[in-house]
Wavefront OBJ file of the C-alpha trace (Angstrom):
o trace
v -0.187 0.139 0.117
v 0.933 3.439 -0.361
v 1.545 5.630 2.322
v -1.424 7.931 2.033
v -3.087 4.747 1.864
v -1.913 3.605 4.813
v -1.828 6.941 6.436
v -5.421 7.483 5.307
v -6.586 4.417 7.806
v -8.403 4.515 11.038
v -5.738 3.874 13.966
v -7.908 0.700 14.921
v -7.856 -0.424 11.270
v -4.004 -0.096 12.037
v -4.234 -2.128 14.663
v -6.641 -4.601 13.513
v -4.064 -5.558 11.117
v -1.097 -5.157 13.668
v -3.113 -7.624 16.041
v -2.829 -10.413 13.036
v 1.292 -9.352 12.052
v 2.069 -9.254 16.167
v 0.138 -12.998 17.010
v 1.500 -14.671 13.784
v 5.168 -13.258 14.903
v 4.334 -14.904 18.293
v 3.514 -18.077 16.817
v 6.357 -18.349 14.699
v 8.144 -18.057 17.552
v 6.430 -20.225 19.557
v 6.681 -23.055 17.103
v 10.626 -22.418 16.539
v 10.961 -23.031 20.189
v 9.743 -26.647 19.769
v 6.325 -26.761 22.163
v 4.619 -30.322 21.847
v 1.881 -29.524 22.493
v -1.006 -27.192 20.846
v -2.456 -27.021 23.907
v 1.142 -25.573 25.272
v 1.480 -23.421 22.048
v -1.581 -21.454 23.319
v -0.837 -20.666 26.399
v 2.385 -19.646 25.308
v 0.445 -17.773 23.004
v -1.905 -16.219 25.566
v 1.016 -15.501 27.674
v 2.606 -12.854 25.008
v -0.458 -11.608 23.648
v -2.241 -9.444 26.055
v -2.742 -5.892 26.780
v 0.029 -6.224 30.089
v 2.281 -8.159 27.755
v 2.236 -6.090 24.802
v 2.149 -2.734 27.028
v 5.603 -3.951 28.727
v 6.539 -5.041 25.031
v 5.670 -1.203 24.253
v 8.071 -0.463 26.937
v 10.898 -2.130 25.787
v 10.799 -0.781 22.000
v 10.230 2.680 22.527
v 13.128 4.370 22.545
v 14.320 2.838 19.743
v 11.199 4.366 17.617
v 11.687 6.849 14.633
v 9.890 9.655 15.472
v 7.138 8.325 12.664
v 7.248 5.283 14.414
v 6.556 7.598 17.811
v 3.832 9.342 15.863
v 1.743 6.413 14.902
v 2.257 4.782 18.412
v 0.265 7.795 19.556
v -2.340 7.538 16.730
v -2.970 3.975 17.961
v -2.399 4.605 21.675
v -4.846 7.560 22.102
v -8.045 6.147 19.853
v -10.864 5.758 20.865
v -11.626 2.494 21.900
v -15.231 0.995 22.842
v -14.734 -1.067 25.940
v -11.491 -2.299 27.353
v -11.476 -6.361 28.292
v -12.232 -6.700 32.168
v -8.589 -8.551 32.557
v -6.829 -5.670 31.177
v -6.134 -2.499 32.805
v -7.268 0.364 30.388
v -3.607 2.059 30.090
v -1.666 -1.104 29.017
v -4.633 -1.885 26.614
v -4.508 1.451 24.901
v -0.332 1.193 25.274
v -0.871 -2.188 23.605
v -3.606 -0.980 20.857
v -0.655 1.230 19.561
v 1.853 -1.326 19.745
v -0.715 -3.285 17.079
v -1.301 0.171 15.613
v 2.594 0.455 14.772
v 3.217 -2.930 13.672
v -0.046 -3.049 11.495
v 1.103 0.613 9.997
v 4.613 -0.748 8.806
v 3.402 -4.189 7.874
v 1.258 -2.819 5.256
v 4.053 0.060 3.908
v 6.273 -3.409 3.701
v 8.388 -2.686 6.102
v 8.522 -6.610 6.860
v 12.774 -5.830 8.208
v 11.961 -3.445 10.944
v 8.329 -5.195 11.716
v 11.529 -7.976 12.085
v 13.706 -5.913 14.194
v 11.393 -4.106 16.461
v 10.319 -8.001 17.360
v 13.501 -9.094 17.882
v 13.836 -6.092 20.246
v 11.246 -7.587 22.640
v 12.301 -10.999 22.317
v 15.380 -9.655 23.516
v 14.683 -8.038 26.230
v 11.237 -9.319 27.606
v 11.716 -13.285 26.819
v 15.284 -13.422 27.516
v 15.942 -16.730 29.212
l 1 2 3 4 5 6 7 8 9 10 11 12 13 14 15 16 17 18 19 20 21 22 23 24 25 26 27 28 29 30 31 32 33 34 35 36 37 38 39 40 41 42 43 44 45 46 47 48 49 50 51 52 53 54 55 56 57 58 59 60 61 62 63 64 65 66 67 68 69 70 71 72 73 74 75 76 77 78 79 80 81 82 83 84 85 86 87 88 89 90 91 92 93 94 95 96 97 98 99 100 101 102 103 104 105 106 107 108 109 110 111 112 113 114 115 116 117 118 119 120 121 122 123 124 125 126 127 128 129
């Protein structure tokens, strides 16, 4: 997509795409780690793809963002959402939405190397053993 097309999308549309991108990255990572059961894979994925974890992930990569990326994150974080899941804190949910908007934005622009680099930063900072 062109930058104009991506910029014309709502922040929640970007987050919708970014949610799928982030979940796919998590699933690929977990599959590579070699969990043997689908239940184990699911539980591990749920632990990594929730508002609290994604809020922490965002804090990990925040210092590495360009001005453009930071603006997209803020746009997603400040999006008006209709509801917040009962298990999530409002602030964490908004930061998670910002993270997802950023991943969606970068993916739609074809910046998959940057998406991968940010995801590696998250893994190294938040999930390193």
